[in-house]
N, C-alpha and C positions, 0 to 999 in steps of 0.2 A: 448442188443446192440452188444455183442460179437457174438451171433448167427447170427445176421444180417450181420455183417462184414464177418463172415466165409462163409455164403451163398453167399454173394456178390463176393467172390473170388472163391469158389468151383464150383458154377454153371457155370459161363463162362469157367472156366478151363475144366470142364467135357464136355461141348459142344464143345470146341476146340479139345479135345481128340477124341470125336466121329467123328467130321468132318475129322480130320487127319487120323483116322482109315479107314474111307470110301474111302478117296482119295488115300491111300497107302495100298491097300489090296493085291497087287500082291506078289508072293512068291520070296524070294531071298535065295541064298545058301551062307552061311558063312563058310569059310574054316579056319581051324586052323593048316593046314599042309603047311609050307612054301616051301617044297621041291617038291611036286607033285601038280602043279596047275591044270592039266587037270583032274586027278582022285584023289582028296584028300581023305585021309583015315579018318581024323578028320574033318567032316563037318556036318552042320545042315541046314535044309531048313525050313524056317518059314516066315510068313508075315512080310513085311518091317515095318509096324507100331509097331508090337510086338517087333521086334528087337530094334527099336529106344527107345521104352518105357523101355525095359529091360536094355539097356545100360544107360539110364538116371537114372533108379532106382539104378543100381550098382554104378553109380557115386555119387549119393546122399548118399548111404550107406558107400562108401569108404571115402567120405568127412566127414561124421558124425563120423566115427571111428577115422579118423585122428585128428579131433578137440577134441574128447573125450580123446584120449591118450595124446594129447598136453596139456590138462588142468589138468592132474592128479596131478601135484605138487600143483595146487591151491586147488583142492579138499582135498589133504592131509593136506595142511596148514589150511584149514577151519575146518577139523576134529580135528586137534591139538588145534586150538584156541577155539573150542567148548568145548573140554575136559578141557582146562585151565580155561575157564569161569565157567564151572560147578564146578571145584574144588575151585575156588575163591568164588563163591556164597556160597558153603558149609562152607568155612572158615569164610566168612562174617556173615553168620547166627550164627555160633558158637560164634564169637566175639560180635555180638549184644546181644546174650543171656547172655554172661558173663558180658557185660557192664550193661545190665538191672539188673542183679543180684547184681552187685557192687553198682549201684545207689540205689537199694532198701536197701542194707545194710547201705549206707551212710545216707539215709533219716531216717532210724531208729536210727542212731547215733546222730541226731539233729544238727550236726555240718556240714551240707551239704553245700558246696560251689560249684556251677557248674564250671567246668573247660572249659576254652576257648582255642581253638587252636590259635597259633600265625598266623598272616597274612603272606603270602609269602613276603619275603623282596627282593626288587630290581627286576632287569630284567635279564632274561637269555640271551642266545645267540640270540634267535629269538623273543625276546619281553618278556612279563610277564612270570614268571615261570609257567609251567603247560600248555603251549600252543605251537603249532608248527608254521611253517611259515605262514600258512593260518589262523592262530588264532583259530584253532580247539582245544578243550580241550583234553589234553592227559589223 
């Protein structure tokens, strides 16, 4: 399905680019010298379609870089949260191993009574303890 949708977009876009290139094949001179308009020192001559495609590609590249640099704090936060989750998983595995060992010791003692955690009492600022405003578990 994904290949079909890609082909559905890429093929008409490619045909449109070919038609655009055929219709705009004449050469233009682009000058980068603002002081000498008649005889520019910094100029380039190329087909109009190529100039427009290059400008569009540079715009896409500049926009992509701007977005990438703008999202760096989110990537940094994601890396930090991933490292925190990894350390918590390691700690949890250690706690589970020690709890399993403690249960094994208690069972061998024959006076094993399973411990139950107390239920959360009352409600917090946003409802039941352990939930946020949208009732998502914290």
